[in-house]
N, C-alpha and C positions, 0 to 999 in steps of 0.2 A: 504494500500500500504506500501511496505517496504522501498521505496526510501525516501530521505530527501526532502519533499515537500517545505520546507522553502528555501532550496538552489535552487530548480528548479524555484520557484517564483522569486528569485533574478535574475536568468539568464534570465527569461522571461521579466522582466522589462528592463534589459540591452538591449536585442535584440529589444524590442519594441521602446525604445528610440533611438537606433542607426539606425534602419531600417526605422523608420518613420510611419506616420499614415496609410499608405496604406498596412502595413504589420501587420497582426493579429497573435498573439501568443496564443495558446489554450492548456490548460492541461485538458485531459479527464481522469476521474476516472471511470472505468467500474464496480466498485463495486456498483455504484448507478444505473446501467443499462444504456443501450444505449440512452434511452429516456431522461435521466437527467444527462448525463455524464460530461458536462462542469463544471469543478471544479474552474478553474481560467482562465480569459481571459483578454488580453491586446489589445488595439486598436480594440474594438469590432465592429466598424463601417463597417468593411469589410463584415461580414456576419450578422451583426445586431443581435447578440446573447448575452446572459448574463449567469452568473453562474446558473446552474440548467437547462439550455437548453440542447437539445439533440445533438447528432452528426449530422453534415450536411448531406444532401442527397448525395453529391458527396463523402464525407468521407466514408459513409456507402457503396457506390458502390465500392470504392477502396478496402475496407476491404473485401468485398464479392468477388471481382475479384481475390484477392490474395489467397483466400481459405486457410488461415492459414499459408501460406508459405511466410512470410515477412522478415525473418531473423531479422536484427536490425532495419529495417524501409523501407519506400518507399519514393523516392525522385523525385522532379521535374516533377510531373504530372501536366498537363494543363487541367483545367476544365472550362466550361462555366456555370454560374449560371442562374437561371430562369429569373433574371432581366437583363441579358446580360453582366454581369461582366466576364472578363477573369481572372481566379485565377490560380496562380502557387502555388502548394501545395506540402509540404514534411512533413513526420512525422517520429518520432523515437518511437520505441516500448519500453514500460516500463514493466518489468516483476517482478513477486513476487518471493519469495524464492524457489518456486517449478518450476520456469521457465515458468510459465503461463503468458500470456499477461494480465496485470492488468490495463493498460491504455496506452495512447499515448500522446506525446508532438508534437503539430502541428504548422507549419508556413504556413499561408495562405496570399499570397501577391497578391493584386489587380494590375495587370499589364496592365490594359486597356489603361491607358494614355501612358504608355511606348510603347505600340504597335503602337499608333498613331505617336509618335515621331520616332520610328523605320521606320515606313512606309515612312515618309517624308525624312529621311536620305537615305533610299534605293532608293527612286526616284531620289534623288540628285546624289547618287553614281552610279546608274545604275546597281546594282548588288544585288542578293538575298543571304542572309546568308547561306541558305541550300546549294546553289551551291558552295559557298566558302568551306564549310565543305566537300562536295563531292570531289572537286578538290584536297584538301589537304589530303584526305584519313583519315579523322578523324574517329576513330572506336568506338566512344561513340554513339551507335545507339539510345539510349534513348534520348540523348540530340538532336541529329539530328531529331528524330521524333517530339520532343517538338517544336523545331524551325520551322519545316515544317508545323506543325499544326497552329502555330501562323501566319505564312506567308499565309497559305490558307485562314484564316479568314480575314487577311489584304487585300488580293486580292479582296474580296467581298466588303469591305469598309463599313460594318455595323455589329452591334452586332449579335451574333448567334440567340438571341431571336427575332430579326427582319428579319432574313433570310427567304426567300421563299424556296419552294422545288427546284426551278431552281437554286437558289443561292447555296444551299447545293450540288447540282449535280456538279456545277462549282468547288466548293472546293474539292470534291472527285476527279474530273478530274485533278486538280492541283497536288494533292498528288500522283495519279496514274502515272502521267507523270514523277514524280521524283523517282518512284520505291519504294515508302514508304511502300507499302503493302507486300514487301518481308521481312520486319522486323517482327520478332516474336511478336505476340499479338498486332500488329499495329491496327487491326480491332477494338479491344476493346477500345483502346485509341481514335481512330477516332470517334467511336460512342459516347463515353463519351463527347468529346469536341464539337461535332456538334449536339448533342441531337437527334441522329437518331437510328433506329433499325438496327440490322445486316441484316435483310431481305432487308431493303431499300438499305443498303450499297452494298451488294452482287448483288442485282438486277442492280444497277447502274454500278458496275464494269463489270457485264456481258455485258451490252450494250456497254461499252467502249472497251471491249476486243473482240467484234465480229470479228474484222479483225486481232486480235492478233494470233501468232502461237499457235497451239494446245498444251495443257498441262500447260499453264500459269494459275495460280490461286492466289487469294489473300492470304496474310500472316495472321497470328494472330489466 
């Protein structure tokens, strides 16, 4: 890699100390291959990896979904891990002198506990954040989608790993009611977050839209 790894490590330590133990900072060096790309990691308890480990399954899915069109990075994706943690992830692309992607610097924040606190606050306030965003005309659709995904999980009241098929259908109905599937690539994000296939998603949307006006279709 051509970037200054020592400086990046210093920044990683700063971020890890400032953001706390639920925020993992990872430097991936792809010259070692995806299977062993973790070069440096701070607060490794979030995904339980160490130097020499591979890229996470959700990280690999994000890279695959971007299909090489990432620009400088990908920000504020919401992913649910196999053990039920809800992870907010962002990463910056690190390029070599030829402009090719040589690695990525990732921030993986476990927001599971924050979601529980948010749910209590919303119950006390009697309002959902996604509705506030819609009323205020916020045009950051990626952020709106992320918030709505978190709220859909909160509505069920259990980690995605413990959700039944019926629970996931309820979460999809919640998102459909808010018009989330009109957002570009929303289907991909929802499938990632809920751990479902596109076939399952579109089948459920078809059921929900049996009475909808002709011509409506899911986004994404």
